[in-house]
N, CA, C and O atoms as a GROMACS GRO file, in nm:
protein
  556
    1UNK      N    1  -7.172  -2.042   5.558
    1UNK     CA    2  -7.067  -1.947   5.526
    1UNK      C    3  -6.933  -2.022   5.519
    1UNK      O    4  -6.910  -2.119   5.591
    2UNK      N    5  -6.848  -1.975   5.432
    2UNK     CA    6  -6.714  -2.032   5.422
    2UNK      C    7  -6.624  -1.971   5.529
    2UNK      O    8  -6.657  -1.869   5.590
    3UNK      N    9  -6.510  -2.035   5.550
    3UNK     CA   10  -6.419  -1.997   5.658
    3UNK      C   11  -6.380  -1.850   5.653
    3UNK      O   12  -6.383  -1.782   5.756
    4UNK      N   13  -6.345  -1.800   5.536
    4UNK     CA   14  -6.305  -1.659   5.525
    4UNK      C   15  -6.417  -1.564   5.564
    4UNK      O   16  -6.392  -1.460   5.626
    5UNK      N   17  -6.539  -1.598   5.528
    5UNK     CA   18  -6.654  -1.513   5.561
    5UNK      C   19  -6.679  -1.512   5.712
    5UNK      O   20  -6.706  -1.407   5.771
    6UNK      N   21  -6.670  -1.629   5.773
    6UNK     CA   22  -6.691  -1.638   5.917
    6UNK      C   23  -6.580  -1.563   5.990
    6UNK      O   24  -6.607  -1.487   6.083
    7UNK      N   25  -6.457  -1.584   5.949
    7UNK     CA   26  -6.344  -1.517   6.013
    7UNK      C   27  -6.359  -1.366   6.004
    7UNK      O   28  -6.339  -1.295   6.102
    8UNK      N   29  -6.394  -1.317   5.886
    8UNK     CA   30  -6.410  -1.173   5.869
    8UNK      C   31  -6.525  -1.119   5.954
    8UNK      O   32  -6.512  -1.015   6.017
    9UNK      N   33  -6.637  -1.190   5.955
    9UNK     CA   34  -6.754  -1.145   6.031
    9UNK      C   35  -6.724  -1.140   6.181
    9UNK      O   36  -6.778  -1.056   6.253
   10UNK      N   37  -6.640  -1.231   6.227
   10UNK     CA   38  -6.609  -1.238   6.371
   10UNK      C   39  -6.486  -1.157   6.409
   10UNK      O   40  -6.457  -1.140   6.527
   11UNK      N   41  -6.412  -1.107   6.310
   11UNK     CA   42  -6.293  -1.028   6.340
   11UNK      C   43  -6.173  -1.110   6.381
   11UNK      O   44  -6.090  -1.065   6.460
   12UNK      N   45  -6.163  -1.232   6.328
   12UNK     CA   46  -6.047  -1.317   6.353
   12UNK      C   47  -5.988  -1.360   6.219
   12UNK      O   48  -6.047  -1.332   6.115
   13UNK      N   49  -5.874  -1.426   6.222
   13UNK     CA   50  -5.819  -1.475   6.096
   13UNK      C   51  -5.852  -1.623   6.079
   13UNK      O   52  -5.900  -1.688   6.173
   14UNK      N   53  -5.828  -1.675   5.962
   14UNK     CA   54  -5.864  -1.816   5.933
   14UNK      C   55  -5.788  -1.913   6.022
   14UNK      O   56  -5.842  -2.016   6.063
   15UNK      N   57  -5.662  -1.881   6.052
   15UNK     CA   58  -5.583  -1.970   6.136
   15UNK      C   59  -5.644  -1.980   6.276
   15UNK      O   60  -5.647  -2.087   6.336
   16UNK      N   61  -5.694  -1.867   6.328
   16UNK     CA   62  -5.760  -1.867   6.458
   16UNK      C   63  -5.885  -1.954   6.454
   16UNK      O   64  -5.912  -2.031   6.546
   17UNK      N   65  -5.959  -1.942   6.348
   17UNK     CA   66  -6.080  -2.022   6.328
   17UNK      C   67  -6.045  -2.171   6.333
   17UNK      O   68  -6.111  -2.248   6.403
   18UNK      N   69  -5.944  -2.211   6.259
   18UNK     CA   70  -5.903  -2.352   6.257
   18UNK      C   71  -5.850  -2.397   6.394
   18UNK      O   72  -5.877  -2.508   6.438
   19UNK      N   73  -5.777  -2.309   6.460
   19UNK     CA   74  -5.723  -2.342   6.592
   19UNK      C   75  -5.836  -2.366   6.692
   19UNK      O   76  -5.833  -2.463   6.767
   20UNK      N   77  -5.935  -2.278   6.693
   20UNK     CA   78  -6.048  -2.294   6.784
   20UNK      C   79  -6.125  -2.421   6.753
   20UNK      O   80  -6.177  -2.487   6.843
   21UNK      N   81  -6.132  -2.456   6.626
   21UNK     CA   82  -6.198  -2.580   6.587
   21UNK      C   83  -6.121  -2.700   6.642
   21UNK      O   84  -6.180  -2.793   6.697
   22UNK      N   85  -5.988  -2.698   6.626
   22UNK     CA   86  -5.905  -2.808   6.677
   22UNK      C   87  -5.915  -2.820   6.829
   22UNK      O   88  -5.913  -2.931   6.883
   23UNK      N   89  -5.926  -2.707   6.897
   23UNK     CA   90  -5.937  -2.706   7.044
   23UNK      C   91  -6.075  -2.746   7.092
   23UNK      O   92  -6.096  -2.767   7.212
   24UNK      N   93  -6.170  -2.758   7.000
   24UNK     CA   94  -6.306  -2.796   7.038
   24UNK      C   95  -6.393  -2.680   7.080
   24UNK      O   96  -6.504  -2.700   7.130
   25UNK      N   97  -6.344  -2.558   7.061
   25UNK     CA   98  -6.424  -2.441   7.095
   25UNK      C   99  -6.536  -2.418   6.993
   25UNK      O  100  -6.642  -2.365   7.026
   26UNK      N  101  -6.510  -2.459   6.872
   26UNK     CA  102  -6.610  -2.452   6.764
   26UNK      C  103  -6.644  -2.593   6.720
   26UNK      O  104  -6.557  -2.680   6.713
   27UNK      N  105  -6.770  -2.615   6.692
   27UNK     CA  106  -6.809  -2.745   6.639
   27UNK      C  107  -6.749  -2.763   6.500
   27UNK      O  108  -6.730  -2.666   6.427
   28UNK      N  109  -6.719  -2.886   6.465
   28UNK     CA  110  -6.667  -2.914   6.332
   28UNK      C  111  -6.774  -2.878   6.229
   28UNK      O  112  -6.889  -2.918   6.243
   29UNK      N  113  -6.736  -2.802   6.128
   29UNK     CA  114  -6.835  -2.759   6.029
   29UNK      C  115  -6.865  -2.868   5.927
   29UNK      O  116  -6.789  -2.964   5.911
   30UNK      N  117  -6.976  -2.851   5.860
   30UNK     CA  118  -7.006  -2.938   5.746
   30UNK      C  119  -6.909  -2.904   5.635
   30UNK      O  120  -6.839  -2.803   5.641
   31UNK      N  121  -6.905  -2.988   5.534
   31UNK     CA  122  -6.817  -2.965   5.419
   31UNK      C  123  -6.900  -2.955   5.293
   31UNK      O  124  -7.002  -3.023   5.277
   32UNK      N  125  -6.855  -2.869   5.204
   32UNK     CA  126  -6.920  -2.857   5.073
   32UNK      C  127  -6.875  -2.976   4.988
   32UNK      O  128  -6.780  -3.045   5.025
   33UNK      N  129  -6.942  -3.001   4.876
   33UNK     CA  130  -6.895  -3.110   4.788
   33UNK      C  131  -6.750  -3.092   4.746
   33UNK      O  132  -6.682  -3.190   4.716
   34UNK      N  133  -6.702  -2.968   4.743
   34UNK     CA  134  -6.563  -2.941   4.708
   34UNK      C  135  -6.468  -2.950   4.826
   34UNK      O  136  -6.348  -2.927   4.810
   35UNK      N  137  -6.519  -2.981   4.944
   35UNK     CA  138  -6.435  -2.997   5.063
   35UNK      C  139  -6.416  -2.871   5.146
   35UNK      O  140  -6.342  -2.874   5.244
   36UNK      N  141  -6.481  -2.761   5.109
   36UNK     CA  142  -6.468  -2.637   5.185
   36UNK      C  143  -6.550  -2.646   5.314
   36UNK      O  144  -6.659  -2.704   5.317
   37UNK      N  145  -6.495  -2.589   5.419
   37UNK     CA  146  -6.568  -2.584   5.546
   37UNK      C  147  -6.687  -2.489   5.530
   37UNK      O  148  -6.673  -2.380   5.475
   38UNK      N  149  -6.803  -2.532   5.578
   38UNK     CA  150  -6.923  -2.450   5.573
   38UNK      C  151  -6.977  -2.433   5.715
   38UNK      O  152  -7.024  -2.529   5.777
   39UNK      N  153  -6.970  -2.311   5.766
   39UNK     CA  154  -7.012  -2.280   5.901
   39UNK      C  155  -7.151  -2.219   5.901
   39UNK      O  156  -7.193  -2.156   5.804
   40UNK      N  157  -7.223  -2.239   6.012
   40UNK     CA  158  -7.353  -2.173   6.026
   40UNK      C  159  -7.333  -2.039   6.097
   40UNK      O  160  -7.222  -2.006   6.139
   41UNK      N  161  -7.441  -1.963   6.110
   41UNK     CA  162  -7.434  -1.831   6.174
   41UNK      C  163  -7.391  -1.840   6.320
   41UNK      O  164  -7.332  -1.746   6.374
   42UNK      N  165  -7.419  -1.952   6.384
   42UNK     CA  166  -7.382  -1.970   6.525
   42UNK      C  167  -7.231  -1.965   6.544
   42UNK      O  168  -7.183  -1.926   6.650
   43UNK      N  169  -7.156  -2.003   6.442
   43UNK     CA  170  -7.010  -2.000   6.453
   43UNK      C  171  -6.960  -1.858   6.476
   43UNK      O  172  -6.867  -1.836   6.554
   44UNK      N  173  -7.021  -1.761   6.409
   44UNK     CA  174  -6.980  -1.621   6.428
   44UNK      C  175  -7.008  -1.579   6.571
   44UNK      O  176  -6.925  -1.515   6.636
   45UNK      N  177  -7.125  -1.615   6.621
   45UNK     CA  178  -7.160  -1.581   6.759
   45UNK      C  179  -7.063  -1.646   6.856
   45UNK      O  180  -7.016  -1.581   6.949
   46UNK      N  181  -7.031  -1.773   6.835
   46UNK     CA  182  -6.937  -1.843   6.922
   46UNK      C  183  -6.800  -1.776   6.920
   46UNK      O  184  -6.738  -1.759   7.025
   47UNK      N  185  -6.753  -1.738   6.803
   47UNK     CA  186  -6.624  -1.669   6.794
   47UNK      C  187  -6.627  -1.536   6.870
   47UNK      O  188  -6.531  -1.501   6.938
   48UNK      N  189  -6.735  -1.464   6.858
   48UNK     CA  190  -6.747  -1.337   6.931
   48UNK      C  191  -6.751  -1.360   7.081
   48UNK      O  192  -6.694  -1.282   7.158
   49UNK      N  193  -6.818  -1.468   7.124
   49UNK     CA  194  -6.821  -1.503   7.266
   49UNK      C  195  -6.681  -1.536   7.315
   49UNK      O  196  -6.642  -1.492   7.423
   50UNK      N  197  -6.607  -1.613   7.238
   50UNK     CA  198  -6.470  -1.650   7.276
   50UNK      C  199  -6.385  -1.524   7.294
   50UNK      O  200  -6.316  -1.510   7.395
   51UNK      N  201  -6.389  -1.435   7.198
   51UNK     CA  202  -6.308  -1.313   7.205
   51UNK      C  203  -6.350  -1.225   7.322
   51UNK      O  204  -6.265  -1.167   7.389
   52UNK      N  205  -6.481  -1.214   7.347
   52UNK     CA  206  -6.528  -1.134   7.460
   52UNK      C  207  -6.482  -1.195   7.592
   52UNK      O  208  -6.438  -1.122   7.682
   53UNK      N  209  -6.491  -1.326   7.604
   53UNK     CA  210  -6.447  -1.393   7.727
   53UNK      C  211  -6.297  -1.373   7.748
   53UNK      O  212  -6.253  -1.354   7.862
   54UNK      N  213  -6.219  -1.378   7.641
   54UNK     CA  214  -6.075  -1.353   7.654
   54UNK      C  215  -6.050  -1.210   7.701
   54UNK      O  216  -5.961  -1.187   7.784
   55UNK      N  217  -6.126  -1.114   7.651
   55UNK     CA  218  -6.109  -0.976   7.696
   55UNK      C  219  -6.144  -0.960   7.844
   55UNK      O  220  -6.094  -0.870   7.910
   56UNK      N  221  -6.230  -1.048   7.895
   56UNK     CA  222  -6.265  -1.046   8.037
   56UNK      C  223  -6.160  -1.118   8.122
   56UNK      O  224  -6.172  -1.122   8.245
   57UNK      N  225  -6.058  -1.174   8.058
   57UNK     CA  226  -5.949  -1.237   8.131
   57UNK      C  227  -5.957  -1.388   8.138
   57UNK      O  228  -5.872  -1.451   8.202
   58UNK      N  229  -6.057  -1.449   8.074
   58UNK     CA  230  -6.066  -1.594   8.076
   58UNK      C  231  -5.963  -1.651   7.977
   58UNK      O  232  -5.945  -1.599   7.867
   59UNK      N  233  -5.897  -1.758   8.018
   59UNK     CA  234  -5.804  -1.826   7.930
   59UNK      C  235  -5.884  -1.909   7.830
   59UNK      O  236  -6.004  -1.930   7.848
   60UNK      N  237  -5.819  -1.955   7.724
   60UNK     CA  238  -5.889  -2.040   7.628
   60UNK      C  239  -5.938  -2.168   7.693
   60UNK      O  240  -6.046  -2.218   7.658
   61UNK      N  241  -5.862  -2.222   7.787
   61UNK     CA  242  -5.907  -2.340   7.858
   61UNK      C  243  -6.034  -2.313   7.938
   61UNK      O  244  -6.127  -2.395   7.939
   62UNK      N  245  -6.038  -2.199   8.003
   62UNK     CA  246  -6.158  -2.161   8.079
   62UNK      C  247  -6.276  -2.136   7.986
   62UNK      O  248  -6.389  -2.173   8.016
   63UNK      N  249  -6.248  -2.073   7.871
   63UNK     CA  250  -6.353  -2.050   7.772
   63UNK      C  251  -6.407  -2.184   7.722
   63UNK      O  252  -6.528  -2.201   7.708
   64UNK      N  253  -6.317  -2.277   7.696
   64UNK     CA  254  -6.360  -2.409   7.650
   64UNK      C  255  -6.450  -2.475   7.754
   64UNK      O  256  -6.551  -2.536   7.718
   65UNK      N  257  -6.416  -2.463   7.881
   65UNK     CA  258  -6.499  -2.520   7.988
   65UNK      C  259  -6.637  -2.455   7.990
   65UNK      O  260  -6.738  -2.524   8.004
   66UNK      N  261  -6.641  -2.323   7.976
   66UNK     CA  262  -6.769  -2.252   7.974
   66UNK      C  263  -6.855  -2.294   7.856
   66UNK      O  264  -6.975  -2.316   7.869
   67UNK      N  265  -6.792  -2.305   7.741
   67UNK     CA  266  -6.867  -2.346   7.621
   67UNK      C  267  -6.918  -2.488   7.636
   67UNK      O  268  -7.033  -2.517   7.603
   68UNK      N  269  -6.834  -2.577   7.686
   68UNK     CA  270  -6.875  -2.716   7.705
   68UNK      C  271  -6.988  -2.726   7.807
   68UNK      O  272  -7.083  -2.802   7.788
   69UNK      N  273  -6.976  -2.650   7.915
   69UNK     CA  274  -7.083  -2.650   8.015
   69UNK      C  275  -7.214  -2.601   7.954
   69UNK      O  276  -7.321  -2.653   7.984
   70UNK      N  277  -7.205  -2.500   7.868
   70UNK     CA  278  -7.324  -2.450   7.800
   70UNK      C  279  -7.385  -2.553   7.707
   70UNK      O  280  -7.507  -2.563   7.696
   71UNK      N  281  -7.301  -2.630   7.641
   71UNK     CA  282  -7.351  -2.735   7.552
   71UNK      C  283  -7.421  -2.845   7.630
   71UNK      O  284  -7.521  -2.901   7.586
   72UNK      N  285  -7.367  -2.876   7.748
   72UNK     CA  286  -7.425  -2.984   7.830
   72UNK      C  287  -7.551  -2.939   7.902
   72UNK      O  288  -7.647  -3.015   7.912
   73UNK      N  289  -7.551  -2.816   7.951
   73UNK     CA  290  -7.659  -2.772   8.039
   73UNK      C  291  -7.745  -2.661   7.981
   73UNK      O  292  -7.828  -2.603   8.052
   74UNK      N  293  -7.728  -2.630   7.856
   74UNK     CA  294  -7.807  -2.521   7.799
   74UNK      C  295  -7.756  -2.388   7.847
   74UNK      O  296  -7.635  -2.365   7.851
   75UNK      N  297  -7.845  -2.300   7.884
   75UNK     CA  298  -7.808  -2.163   7.919
   75UNK      C  299  -7.744  -2.152   8.057
   75UNK      O  300  -7.669  -2.057   8.081
   76UNK      N  301  -7.770  -2.244   8.148
   76UNK     CA  302  -7.716  -2.237   8.283
   76UNK      C  303  -7.574  -2.294   8.284
   76UNK      O  304  -7.555  -2.413   8.308
   77UNK      N  305  -7.475  -2.209   8.258
   77UNK     CA  306  -7.337  -2.256   8.244
   77UNK      C  307  -7.251  -2.228   8.366
   77UNK      O  308  -7.132  -2.258   8.364
   78UNK      N  309  -7.309  -2.171   8.471
   78UNK     CA  310  -7.227  -2.138   8.586
   78UNK      C  311  -7.142  -2.015   8.564
   78UNK      O  312  -7.043  -1.993   8.635
   79UNK      N  313  -7.179  -1.934   8.466
   79UNK     CA  314  -7.099  -1.815   8.435
   79UNK      C  315  -7.088  -1.723   8.556
   79UNK      O  316  -6.983  -1.663   8.578
   80UNK      N  317  -7.194  -1.711   8.633
   80UNK     CA  318  -7.189  -1.622   8.750
   80UNK      C  319  -7.082  -1.668   8.848
   80UNK      O  320  -7.005  -1.586   8.898
   81UNK      N  321  -7.076  -1.796   8.874
   81UNK     CA  322  -6.977  -1.849   8.967
   81UNK      C  323  -6.837  -1.830   8.910
   81UNK      O  324  -6.745  -1.786   8.980
   82UNK      N  325  -6.821  -1.863   8.782
   82UNK     CA  326  -6.689  -1.852   8.720
   82UNK      C  327  -6.645  -1.706   8.707
   82UNK      O  328  -6.527  -1.675   8.720
   83UNK      N  329  -6.740  -1.617   8.680
   83UNK     CA  330  -6.706  -1.475   8.671
   83UNK      C  331  -6.667  -1.421   8.809
   83UNK      O  332  -6.575  -1.339   8.820
   84UNK      N  333  -6.735  -1.467   8.914
   84UNK     CA  334  -6.698  -1.424   9.049
   84UNK      C  335  -6.557  -1.472   9.084
   84UNK      O  336  -6.479  -1.398   9.144
   85UNK      N  337  -6.525  -1.595   9.047
   85UNK     CA  338  -6.390  -1.647   9.070
   85UNK      C  339  -6.287  -1.567   8.990
   85UNK      O  340  -6.179  -1.536   9.040
   86UNK      N  341  -6.321  -1.534   8.866
   86UNK     CA  342  -6.230  -1.456   8.782
   86UNK      C  343  -6.210  -1.318   8.841
   86UNK      O  344  -6.099  -1.265   8.836
   87UNK      N  345  -6.314  -1.259   8.898
   87UNK     CA  346  -6.302  -1.127   8.959
   87UNK      C  347  -6.202  -1.130   9.075
   87UNK      O  348  -6.122  -1.038   9.090
   88UNK      N  349  -6.208  -1.235   9.156
   88UNK     CA  350  -6.111  -1.248   9.266
   88UNK      C  351  -5.970  -1.255   9.209
   88UNK      O  352  -5.879  -1.189   9.260
   89UNK      N  353  -5.952  -1.333   9.105
   89UNK     CA  354  -5.821  -1.346   9.040
   89UNK      C  355  -5.773  -1.211   8.986
   89UNK      O  356  -5.656  -1.175   9.001
   90UNK      N  357  -5.863  -1.138   8.922
   90UNK     CA  358  -5.828  -1.006   8.866
   90UNK      C  359  -5.790  -0.910   8.977
   90UNK      O  360  -5.693  -0.835   8.964
   91UNK      N  361  -5.866  -0.911   9.086
   91UNK     CA  362  -5.835  -0.822   9.199
   91UNK      C  363  -5.697  -0.855   9.256
   91UNK      O  364  -5.622  -0.764   9.294
   92UNK      N  365  -5.662  -0.984   9.264
   92UNK     CA  366  -5.529  -1.022   9.312
   92UNK      C  367  -5.420  -0.973   9.218
   92UNK      O  368  -5.316  -0.926   9.263
   93UNK      N  369  -5.444  -0.984   9.088
   93UNK     CA  370  -5.345  -0.937   8.991
   93UNK      C  371  -5.330  -0.786   8.999
   93UNK      O  372  -5.219  -0.734   8.987
   94UNK      N  373  -5.441  -0.716   9.020
   94UNK     CA  374  -5.434  -0.569   9.034
   94UNK      C  375  -5.352  -0.534   9.157
   94UNK      O  376  -5.268  -0.443   9.151
   95UNK      N  377  -5.374  -0.604   9.268
   95UNK     CA  378  -5.297  -0.577   9.390
   95UNK      C  379  -5.148  -0.601   9.364
   95UNK      O  380  -5.064  -0.523   9.408
   96UNK      N  381  -5.117  -0.710   9.293
   96UNK     CA  382  -4.977  -0.736   9.258
   96UNK      C  383  -4.920  -0.622   9.175
   96UNK      O  384  -4.808  -0.577   9.199
   97UNK      N  385  -4.996  -0.577   9.077
   97UNK     CA  386  -4.948  -0.470   8.989
   97UNK      C  387  -4.932  -0.338   9.064
   97UNK      O  388  -4.839  -0.262   9.035
   98UNK      N  389  -5.019  -0.309   9.159
   98UNK     CA  390  -5.006  -0.188   9.239
   98UNK      C  391  -4.877  -0.194   9.320
   98UNK      O  392  -4.804  -0.095   9.329
   99UNK      N  393  -4.849  -0.308   9.379
   99UNK     CA  394  -4.725  -0.327   9.455
   99UNK      C  395  -4.603  -0.310   9.365
   99UNK      O  396  -4.505  -0.246   9.403
  100UNK      N  397  -4.609  -0.368   9.248
  100UNK     CA  398  -4.499  -0.354   9.152
  100UNK      C  399  -4.480  -0.208   9.114
  100UNK      O  400  -4.367  -0.158   9.112
  101UNK      N  401  -4.591  -0.138   9.084
  101UNK     CA  402  -4.581   0.003   9.047
  101UNK      C  403  -4.516   0.084   9.158
  101UNK      O  404  -4.430   0.168   9.132
  102UNK      N  405  -4.557   0.060   9.283
  102UNK     CA  406  -4.501   0.134   9.395
  102UNK      C  407  -4.350   0.110   9.408
  102UNK      O  408  -4.274   0.203   9.436
  103UNK      N  409  -4.309  -0.013   9.388
  103UNK     CA  410  -4.166  -0.046   9.400
  103UNK      C  411  -4.086   0.010   9.283
  103UNK      O  412  -3.972   0.053   9.303
  104UNK      N  413  -4.142   0.010   9.164
  104UNK     CA  414  -4.072   0.069   9.050
  104UNK      C  415  -4.058   0.219   9.070
  104UNK      O  416  -3.953   0.277   9.040
  105UNK      N  417  -4.164   0.283   9.119
  105UNK     CA  418  -4.155   0.428   9.147
  105UNK      C  419  -4.048   0.457   9.252
  105UNK      O  420  -3.971   0.551   9.238
  106UNK      N  421  -4.044   0.376   9.356
  106UNK     CA  422  -3.944   0.394   9.462
  106UNK      C  423  -3.803   0.378   9.406
  106UNK      O  424  -3.712   0.453   9.442
  107UNK      N  425  -3.785   0.280   9.318
  107UNK     CA  426  -3.653   0.260   9.257
  107UNK      C  427  -3.616   0.378   9.169
  107UNK      O  428  -3.500   0.421   9.169
  108UNK      N  429  -3.712   0.430   9.094
  108UNK     CA  430  -3.686   0.547   9.011
  108UNK      C  431  -3.652   0.668   9.098
  108UNK      O  432  -3.555   0.739   9.070
  109UNK      N  433  -3.730   0.690   9.202
  109UNK     CA  434  -3.707   0.805   9.291
  109UNK      C  435  -3.571   0.795   9.361
  109UNK      O  436  -3.506   0.897   9.385
  110UNK      N  437  -3.528   0.673   9.393
  110UNK     CA  438  -3.400   0.654   9.462
  110UNK      C  439  -3.282   0.656   9.366
  110UNK      O  440  -3.167   0.660   9.409
  111UNK      N  441  -3.310   0.652   9.237
  111UNK     CA  442  -3.203   0.656   9.138
  111UNK      C  443  -3.131   0.524   9.122
  111UNK      O  444  -3.018   0.520   9.074
  112UNK      N  445  -3.194   0.414   9.162
  112UNK     CA  446  -3.131   0.282   9.146
  112UNK      C  447  -3.094   0.260   9.000
  112UNK      O  448  -3.174   0.283   8.910
  113UNK      N  449  -2.968   0.213   8.980
  113UNK     CA  450  -2.922   0.193   8.843
  113UNK      C  451  -2.862   0.055   8.822
  113UNK      O  452  -2.839   0.014   8.709
  114UNK      N  453  -2.836  -0.016   8.932
  114UNK     CA  454  -2.776  -0.148   8.923
  114UNK      C  455  -2.844  -0.237   9.026
  114UNK      O  456  -2.832  -0.214   9.146
  115UNK      N  457  -2.915  -0.338   8.980
  115UNK     CA  458  -2.991  -0.424   9.071
  115UNK      C  459  -2.901  -0.500   9.168
  115UNK      O  460  -2.937  -0.517   9.284
  116UNK      N  461  -2.786  -0.546   9.122
  116UNK     CA  462  -2.696  -0.619   9.212
  116UNK      C  463  -2.644  -0.527   9.323
  116UNK      O  464  -2.636  -0.567   9.439
  117UNK      N  465  -2.610  -0.405   9.285
  117UNK     CA  466  -2.561  -0.311   9.385
  117UNK      C  467  -2.675  -0.276   9.482
  117UNK      O  468  -2.654  -0.269   9.603
  118UNK      N  469  -2.794  -0.253   9.428
  118UNK     CA  470  -2.910  -0.221   9.513
  118UNK      C  471  -2.940  -0.336   9.609
  118UNK      O  472  -2.968  -0.312   9.727
  119UNK      N  473  -2.935  -0.458   9.560
  119UNK     CA  474  -2.970  -0.573   9.642
  119UNK      C  475  -2.879  -0.587   9.763
  119UNK      O  476  -2.921  -0.641   9.866
  120UNK      N  477  -2.757  -0.540   9.752
  120UNK     CA  478  -2.663  -0.553   9.864
  120UNK      C  479  -2.655  -0.425   9.948
  120UNK      O  480  -2.571  -0.416  10.038
  121UNK      N  481  -2.739  -0.328   9.919
  121UNK     CA  482  -2.737  -0.201   9.991
  121UNK      C  483  -2.855  -0.192  10.087
  121UNK      O  484  -2.968  -0.227  10.051
  122UNK      N  485  -2.830  -0.144  10.209
  122UNK     CA  486  -2.938  -0.128  10.306
  122UNK      C  487  -3.030  -0.012  10.271
  122UNK      O  488  -3.143  -0.008  10.319
  123UNK      N  489  -2.985   0.081  10.190
  123UNK     CA  490  -3.068   0.197  10.159
  123UNK      C  491  -3.152   0.178  10.033
  123UNK      O  492  -3.226   0.269   9.994
  124UNK      N  493  -3.143   0.063   9.970
  124UNK     CA  494  -3.222   0.038   9.849
  124UNK      C  495  -3.369   0.026   9.884
  124UNK      O  496  -3.404  -0.049   9.976
  125UNK      N  497  -3.456   0.096   9.814
  125UNK     CA  498  -3.600   0.091   9.845
  125UNK      C  499  -3.670  -0.033   9.790
  125UNK      O  500  -3.786  -0.058   9.823
  126UNK      N  501  -3.603  -0.109   9.706
  126UNK     CA  502  -3.667  -0.227   9.648
  126UNK      C  503  -3.661  -0.340   9.750
  126UNK      O  504  -3.552  -0.384   9.788
  127UNK      N  505  -3.774  -0.387   9.795
  127UNK     CA  506  -3.776  -0.495   9.895
  127UNK      C  507  -3.763  -0.631   9.825
  127UNK      O  508  -3.863  -0.700   9.804
  128UNK      N  509  -3.640  -0.667   9.790
  128UNK     CA  510  -3.618  -0.789   9.711
  128UNK      C  511  -3.683  -0.911   9.776
  128UNK      O  512  -3.750  -0.988   9.706
  129UNK      N  513  -3.666  -0.930   9.904
  129UNK     CA  514  -3.725  -1.045   9.972
  129UNK      C  515  -3.875  -1.024   9.991
  129UNK      O  516  -3.952  -1.118   9.971
  130UNK      N  517  -3.917  -0.906  10.030
  130UNK     CA  518  -4.058  -0.878  10.058
  130UNK      C  519  -4.144  -0.898   9.933
  130UNK      O  520  -4.258  -0.944   9.944
  131UNK      N  521  -4.092  -0.865   9.816
  131UNK     CA  522  -4.169  -0.883   9.693
  131UNK      C  523  -4.202  -1.030   9.672
  131UNK      O  524  -4.315  -1.065   9.640
  132UNK      N  525  -4.104  -1.115   9.688
  132UNK     CA  526  -4.124  -1.258   9.669
  132UNK      C  527  -4.220  -1.312   9.774
  132UNK      O  528  -4.307  -1.394   9.743
  133UNK      N  529  -4.204  -1.269   9.899
  133UNK     CA  530  -4.293  -1.315  10.006
  133UNK      C  531  -4.435  -1.267   9.984
  133UNK      O  532  -4.529  -1.342  10.007
  134UNK      N  533  -4.453  -1.144   9.940
  134UNK     CA  534  -4.587  -1.089   9.916
  134UNK      C  535  -4.659  -1.169   9.808
  134UNK      O  536  -4.779  -1.194   9.820
  135UNK      N  537  -4.588  -1.209   9.705
  135UNK     CA  538  -4.650  -1.286   9.598
  135UNK      C  539  -4.691  -1.423   9.649
  135UNK      O  540  -4.798  -1.473   9.613
  136UNK      N  541  -4.608  -1.486   9.732
  136UNK     CA  542  -4.640  -1.619   9.784
  136UNK      C  543  -4.759  -1.610   9.880
  136UNK      O  544  -4.846  -1.696   9.878
  137UNK      N  545  -4.762  -1.506   9.962
  137UNK     CA  546  -4.868  -1.493  10.062
  137UNK      C  547  -5.004  -1.457  10.003
  137UNK      O  548  -5.106  -1.482  10.067
  138UNK      N  549  -5.009  -1.400   9.884
  138UNK     CA  550  -5.137  -1.363   9.824
  138UNK      C  551  -5.198  -1.476   9.745
  138UNK      O  552  -5.308  -1.461   9.693
  139UNK      N  553  -5.130  -1.586   9.734
  139UNK     CA  554  -5.183  -1.697   9.653
  139UNK      C  555  -5.228  -1.810   9.739
  139UNK      O  556  -5.275  -1.912   9.688
   0.00000   0.00000   0.00000
């Protein structure tokens, strides 16, 4: 298949296809006598895997590691271990976001309108120092 066909089948654009190729996420394709890239059906599957992994929160670097591990070791890529690690990371981010939501709600309820004024007020509900400490302590 040519680049446009692969991109369309996988739901990405041609630039994304070329970028993933440069990053080593996709194997370099064969070339037609006219110099066009010719991909096999596996390229579509790989692109779909990349996009699915990104939706699960894996970075492109992490996806590249998973793909490379799969190439080296076949089907046993350590996905279970890496997914468990990713789940811990996601849970930490959710906890951070819950804390942020609670503080934004408190600021809205208190009518805070100026961060500098709030920061110097004892009645401000935004824990300026506590937020920074909470983020450091959860990592």
